[in-house]
Structure formats: C-alpha cells, structure tokens
SERODO-402722 format. One record per residue (C-alpha): residue number from 1; x, y, z. Coordinates in pm, whole numbers, plus 50000, padded with zeros to 5 digits. Layout:
BEGIN
<zavex><seq>NUM</seq><px>X</px><py>Y</py><pz>Z</pz></zavex>
...
! end
This chain:
BEGIN
<zavex><seq>1</seq><px>53480</px><py>55186</py><pz>50160</pz></zavex>
<zavex><seq>2</seq><px>53460</px><py>54812</py><pz>50164</pz></zavex>
<zavex><seq>3</seq><px>53214</px><py>54612</py><pz>49977</pz></zavex>
<zavex><seq>4</seq><px>53125</px><py>54240</py><pz>50004</pz></zavex>
<zavex><seq>5</seq><px>52903</px><py>53991</py><pz>49841</pz></zavex>
<zavex><seq>6</seq><px>52670</px><py>53753</py><pz>50005</pz></zavex>
<zavex><seq>7</seq><px>52819</px><py>53399</py><pz>50093</pz></zavex>
<zavex><seq>8</seq><px>52735</px><py>53162</py><pz>49825</pz></zavex>
<zavex><seq>9</seq><px>52610</px><py>52817</py><pz>49959</pz></zavex>
<zavex><seq>10</seq><px>52312</px><py>52605</py><pz>50034</pz></zavex>
<zavex><seq>11</seq><px>52087</px><py>52695</py><pz>50337</pz></zavex>
<zavex><seq>12</seq><px>52143</px><py>52473</py><pz>50631</pz></zavex>
<zavex><seq>13</seq><px>51797</px><py>52341</py><pz>50642</pz></zavex>
<zavex><seq>14</seq><px>51621</px><py>52184</py><pz>50954</pz></zavex>
<zavex><seq>15</seq><px>51631</px><py>51841</py><pz>51111</pz></zavex>
<zavex><seq>16</seq><px>51617</px><py>51526</py><pz>50903</pz></zavex>
<zavex><seq>17</seq><px>51259</px><py>51380</py><pz>50823</pz></zavex>
<zavex><seq>18</seq><px>51221</px><py>51065</py><pz>50997</pz></zavex>
<zavex><seq>19</seq><px>50847</px><py>51006</py><pz>50950</pz></zavex>
<zavex><seq>20</seq><px>50695</px><py>50809</py><pz>50672</pz></zavex>
<zavex><seq>21</seq><px>50423</px><py>50950</py><pz>50431</pz></zavex>
<zavex><seq>22</seq><px>50074</px><py>50959</py><pz>50594</pz></zavex>
<zavex><seq>23</seq><px>49750</px><py>50896</py><pz>50399</pz></zavex>
<zavex><seq>24</seq><px>49577</px><py>51248</py><pz>50400</pz></zavex>
<zavex><seq>25</seq><px>49276</px><py>51157</py><pz>50187</pz></zavex>
<zavex><seq>26</seq><px>49141</px><py>50876</py><pz>49956</pz></zavex>
<zavex><seq>27</seq><px>48869</px><py>50808</py><pz>49700</pz></zavex>
<zavex><seq>28</seq><px>48693</px><py>50596</py><pz>49822</pz></zavex>
<zavex><seq>29</seq><px>48745</px><py>50631</py><pz>50198</pz></zavex>
<zavex><seq>30</seq><px>48954</px><py>50353</py><pz>50351</pz></zavex>
<zavex><seq>31</seq><px>48728</px><py>50087</py><pz>50460</pz></zavex>
<zavex><seq>32</seq><px>48430</px><py>50203</py><pz>50230</pz></zavex>
<zavex><seq>33</seq><px>48126</px><py>49998</py><pz>50157</pz></zavex>
<zavex><seq>34</seq><px>47917</px><py>49936</py><pz>49847</pz></zavex>
<zavex><seq>35</seq><px>48213</px><py>50035</py><pz>49636</pz></zavex>
<zavex><seq>36</seq><px>48174</px><py>49955</py><pz>49260</pz></zavex>
<zavex><seq>37</seq><px>48435</px><py>50188</py><pz>49104</pz></zavex>
<zavex><seq>38</seq><px>48735</px><py>50078</py><pz>48894</pz></zavex>
<zavex><seq>39</seq><px>49008</px><py>50279</py><pz>49078</pz></zavex>
<zavex><seq>40</seq><px>49123</px><py>50421</py><pz>49406</pz></zavex>
<zavex><seq>41</seq><px>49312</px><py>50738</py><pz>49460</pz></zavex>
<zavex><seq>42</seq><px>49540</px><py>50758</py><pz>49770</pz></zavex>
<zavex><seq>43</seq><px>49687</px><py>51109</py><pz>49850</pz></zavex>
<zavex><seq>44</seq><px>49956</px><py>51149</py><pz>50096</pz></zavex>
<zavex><seq>45</seq><px>50081</px><py>51438</py><pz>50294</pz></zavex>
<zavex><seq>46</seq><px>50408</px><py>51440</py><pz>50110</pz></zavex>
<zavex><seq>47</seq><px>50566</px><py>51333</py><pz>49757</pz></zavex>
<zavex><seq>48</seq><px>50621</px><py>50970</py><pz>49750</pz></zavex>
<zavex><seq>49</seq><px>50813</px><py>50713</py><pz>49546</pz></zavex>
<zavex><seq>50</seq><px>50676</px><py>50360</py><pz>49483</pz></zavex>
<zavex><seq>51</seq><px>50977</px><py>50130</py><pz>49474</pz></zavex>
<zavex><seq>52</seq><px>50898</px><py>49782</py><pz>49351</pz></zavex>
<zavex><seq>53</seq><px>50521</px><py>49848</py><pz>49395</pz></zavex>
<zavex><seq>54</seq><px>50445</px><py>49601</py><pz>49101</pz></zavex>
<zavex><seq>55</seq><px>50613</px><py>49316</py><pz>49308</pz></zavex>
<zavex><seq>56</seq><px>50523</px><py>49422</py><pz>49659</pz></zavex>
<zavex><seq>57</seq><px>50162</px><py>49510</py><pz>49611</pz></zavex>
<zavex><seq>58</seq><px>49921</px><py>49234</py><pz>49691</pz></zavex>
<zavex><seq>59</seq><px>49537</px><py>49255</py><pz>49614</pz></zavex>
<zavex><seq>60</seq><px>49318</px><py>49010</py><pz>49799</pz></zavex>
<zavex><seq>61</seq><px>49108</px><py>48855</py><pz>49651</pz></zavex>
<zavex><seq>62</seq><px>49337</px><py>48889</py><pz>49342</pz></zavex>
<zavex><seq>63</seq><px>49226</px><py>49076</py><pz>49041</pz></zavex>
<zavex><seq>64</seq><px>49256</px><py>48876</py><pz>48712</pz></zavex>
<zavex><seq>65</seq><px>49494</px><py>49118</py><pz>48581</pz></zavex>
<zavex><seq>66</seq><px>49741</px><py>49358</py><pz>48727</pz></zavex>
<zavex><seq>67</seq><px>49589</px><py>49694</py><pz>48789</pz></zavex>
<zavex><seq>68</seq><px>49749</px><py>50003</py><pz>48646</pz></zavex>
<zavex><seq>69</seq><px>49949</px><py>50198</py><pz>48900</pz></zavex>
<zavex><seq>70</seq><px>50056</px><py>50570</py><pz>48849</pz></zavex>
<zavex><seq>71</seq><px>50144</px><py>50867</py><pz>49049</pz></zavex>
<zavex><seq>72</seq><px>49997</px><py>51222</py><pz>48992</pz></zavex>
<zavex><seq>73</seq><px>50169</px><py>51459</py><pz>49246</pz></zavex>
<zavex><seq>74</seq><px>50116</px><py>51323</py><pz>49595</pz></zavex>
<zavex><seq>75</seq><px>49834</px><py>51085</py><pz>49466</pz></zavex>
<zavex><seq>76</seq><px>49880</px><py>50737</py><pz>49409</pz></zavex>
<zavex><seq>77</seq><px>49631</px><py>50597</py><pz>49147</pz></zavex>
<zavex><seq>78</seq><px>49546</px><py>50238</py><pz>49111</pz></zavex>
<zavex><seq>79</seq><px>49303</px><py>50145</py><pz>48831</pz></zavex>
<zavex><seq>80</seq><px>49166</px><py>49823</py><pz>48705</pz></zavex>
<zavex><seq>81</seq><px>48951</px><py>49699</py><pz>48416</pz></zavex>
<zavex><seq>82</seq><px>48749</px><py>49415</py><pz>48553</pz></zavex>
<zavex><seq>83</seq><px>48426</px><py>49428</py><pz>48742</pz></zavex>
<zavex><seq>84</seq><px>48462</px><py>49360</py><pz>49122</pz></zavex>
<zavex><seq>85</seq><px>48288</px><py>49058</py><pz>49275</pz></zavex>
<zavex><seq>86</seq><px>47969</px><py>49112</py><pz>49460</pz></zavex>
<zavex><seq>87</seq><px>47967</px><py>49079</py><pz>49847</pz></zavex>
<zavex><seq>88</seq><px>48349</px><py>49080</py><pz>49852</pz></zavex>
<zavex><seq>89</seq><px>48598</px><py>49271</py><pz>50058</pz></zavex>
<zavex><seq>90</seq><px>48917</px><py>49376</py><pz>49869</pz></zavex>
<zavex><seq>91</seq><px>49243</px><py>49446</py><pz>50050</pz></zavex>
<zavex><seq>92</seq><px>49534</px><py>49614</py><pz>49881</pz></zavex>
<zavex><seq>93</seq><px>49857</px><py>49550</py><pz>50073</pz></zavex>
<zavex><seq>94</seq><px>50162</px><py>49754</py><pz>49992</pz></zavex>
<zavex><seq>95</seq><px>50431</px><py>49596</py><pz>50193</pz></zavex>
<zavex><seq>96</seq><px>50724</px><py>49837</py><pz>50207</pz></zavex>
<zavex><seq>97</seq><px>50676</px><py>49984</py><pz>49852</pz></zavex>
<zavex><seq>98</seq><px>50568</px><py>50342</py><pz>49955</pz></zavex>
<zavex><seq>99</seq><px>50835</px><py>50565</py><pz>50074</pz></zavex>
<zavex><seq>100</seq><px>50876</px><py>50958</py><pz>50104</pz></zavex>
<zavex><seq>101</seq><px>51047</px><py>51108</py><pz>49791</pz></zavex>
<zavex><seq>102</seq><px>51340</px><py>51281</py><pz>49974</pz></zavex>
<zavex><seq>103</seq><px>51439</px><py>51053</py><pz>50278</pz></zavex>
<zavex><seq>104</seq><px>51308</px><py>50731</py><pz>50187</pz></zavex>
<zavex><seq>105</seq><px>51112</px><py>50675</py><pz>50490</pz></zavex>
<zavex><seq>106</seq><px>50911</px><py>50369</py><pz>50453</pz></zavex>
<zavex><seq>107</seq><px>50519</px><py>50352</py><pz>50513</pz></zavex>
<zavex><seq>108</seq><px>50542</px><py>49991</py><pz>50644</pz></zavex>
<zavex><seq>109</seq><px>50249</px><py>49746</py><pz>50598</pz></zavex>
<zavex><seq>110</seq><px>50009</px><py>49999</py><pz>50475</pz></zavex>
<zavex><seq>111</seq><px>49675</px><py>49860</py><pz>50361</pz></zavex>
<zavex><seq>112</seq><px>49361</px><py>49999</py><pz>50194</pz></zavex>
<zavex><seq>113</seq><px>49042</px><py>49804</py><pz>50225</pz></zavex>
<zavex><seq>114</seq><px>48685</px><py>49839</py><pz>50080</pz></zavex>
<zavex><seq>115</seq><px>48382</px><py>49619</py><pz>50023</pz></zavex>
<zavex><seq>116</seq><px>48134</px><py>49585</py><pz>49766</pz></zavex>
<zavex><seq>117</seq><px>47894</px><py>49450</py><pz>50040</pz></zavex>
<zavex><seq>118</seq><px>47731</px><py>49654</py><pz>50307</pz></zavex>
<zavex><seq>119</seq><px>47996</px><py>49618</py><pz>50569</pz></zavex>
<zavex><seq>120</seq><px>48374</px><py>49548</py><pz>50594</pz></zavex>
<zavex><seq>121</seq><px>48414</px><py>49247</py><pz>50829</pz></zavex>
<zavex><seq>122</seq><px>48578</px><py>49300</py><pz>51153</pz></zavex>
<zavex><seq>123</seq><px>48608</px><py>48943</py><pz>51252</pz></zavex>
<zavex><seq>124</seq><px>48962</px><py>48916</py><pz>51130</pz></zavex>
<zavex><seq>125</seq><px>49244</px><py>48734</py><pz>51324</pz></zavex>
<zavex><seq>126</seq><px>49584</px><py>48895</py><pz>51354</pz></zavex>
<zavex><seq>127</seq><px>49721</px><py>48609</py><pz>51143</pz></zavex>
<zavex><seq>128</seq><px>49959</px><py>48625</py><pz>50858</pz></zavex>
<zavex><seq>129</seq><px>49943</px><py>48448</py><pz>50523</pz></zavex>
<zavex><seq>130</seq><px>50296</px><py>48406</py><pz>50365</pz></zavex>
<zavex><seq>131</seq><px>50362</px><py>48392</py><pz>49998</pz></zavex>
<zavex><seq>132</seq><px>50652</px><py>48170</py><pz>49901</pz></zavex>
<zavex><seq>133</seq><px>50890</px><py>48169</py><pz>49601</pz></zavex>
<zavex><seq>134</seq><px>50887</px><py>47801</py><pz>49558</pz></zavex>
<zavex><seq>135</seq><px>50618</px><py>47540</py><pz>49605</pz></zavex>
<zavex><seq>136</seq><px>50653</px><py>47369</py><pz>49943</pz></zavex>
<zavex><seq>137</seq><px>50431</px><py>47093</py><pz>50077</pz></zavex>
<zavex><seq>138</seq><px>50206</px><py>47228</py><pz>50349</pz></zavex>
<zavex><seq>139</seq><px>50288</px><py>46918</py><pz>50561</pz></zavex>
<zavex><seq>140</seq><px>50644</px><py>47051</py><pz>50621</pz></zavex>
<zavex><seq>141</seq><px>50706</px><py>47226</py><pz>50940</pz></zavex>
<zavex><seq>142</seq><px>50591</px><py>47594</py><pz>50939</pz></zavex>
<zavex><seq>143</seq><px>50909</px><py>47689</py><pz>51109</pz></zavex>
<zavex><seq>144</seq><px>51109</px><py>47583</py><pz>50809</pz></zavex>
<zavex><seq>145</seq><px>50932</px><py>47800</py><pz>50553</pz></zavex>
<zavex><seq>146</seq><px>51086</px><py>48117</py><pz>50436</pz></zavex>
<zavex><seq>147</seq><px>50846</px><py>48390</py><pz>50330</pz></zavex>
<zavex><seq>148</seq><px>50916</px><py>48680</py><pz>50102</pz></zavex>
<zavex><seq>149</seq><px>50596</px><py>48893</py><pz>50195</pz></zavex>
<zavex><seq>150</seq><px>50328</px><py>48873</py><pz>50454</pz></zavex>
<zavex><seq>151</seq><px>49961</px><py>48988</py><pz>50403</pz></zavex>
<zavex><seq>152</seq><px>49695</px><py>48995</py><pz>50665</pz></zavex>
<zavex><seq>153</seq><px>49460</px><py>48701</py><pz>50652</pz></zavex>
<zavex><seq>154</seq><px>49082</px><py>48716</py><pz>50713</pz></zavex>
<zavex><seq>155</seq><px>49006</px><py>48364</py><pz>50823</pz></zavex>
<zavex><seq>156</seq><px>48633</px><py>48402</py><pz>50844</pz></zavex>
<zavex><seq>157</seq><px>48534</px><py>48590</py><pz>50531</pz></zavex>
<zavex><seq>158</seq><px>48436</px><py>48389</py><pz>50221</pz></zavex>
<zavex><seq>159</seq><px>48399</px><py>48555</py><pz>49895</pz></zavex>
! end
C-alpha cells in the first residue's frame, strides 16, 4: 500500500484584479443637498489604502483646518470640526490617493460633492484649476506653468 500527502503550496488564484475600487455607498449621498454634518463616510466595494491622501486630497472651498482622515474596514471617514458655510457647494477631490489594497489599482480623479444649499450647481465647465509649488506670475504663459495637481473648477458658483 502506498500513501502520499497532499501537495503543499499556494492556490493558483484567478486572473489579476485590474479594476480600481468603486464607491458602493456614502453618508451623505454624493451630491447631497442641505448637508450640515461634520463628516462623510465613503464605503468602497473592496479594501483600500490611501497613499498620500493628506497631500493629494483637496477640499474646495478649503476648510480652515485639515480634516481628520481614517479608515474603518472598507470605509473612508473624513471628519472636520468647523461649521460649514451657508449656501456653499463643497468638493472633495482625491487625485490618485485612493487605491485598492492588494493590486494598487488607482481610483483616478474621484470627487465627492455636497451642498449646504438646496441644490448642487450643474453650471460647471470642464475646466481645470492647477495648484503650483512655487508662486508664478499670472501674466506668464499658461503653457510654461507646471502643475502638481488638478482640481475641477466651478467658474460660476460663488460662495
């Protein structure tokens, strides 16, 4: 009689994951109106990591102090202390800071928007506002400017 043990090793697994995380639910909903809370919760369809989120995340209009950012399971929680401005639309732009945990697939240019007013403006242009590491005169050629991060710009909304 012959006896043999099972082969030791790792399972082969499936095809490589090439898709970035996807927002599954949020509190409040993206593009919510009449929002007066002090935190947002973004739950994704998989575990994420937030590489350089403190440097990449841009809030417009800016909050006076940097919000507290933490992960709980598959949920990204962003909390702030200050009161939000009346009749204002806030945009949280994450750049390339949200990635899936295992493969590092980037959720590019993800934005979360809410308003303290009764509507979120739809009169935005597909324009880009660029932030610069050094002060450069606005009279210089726009083609010569080097940007480090782009953020959608709402040209018609005033807060």
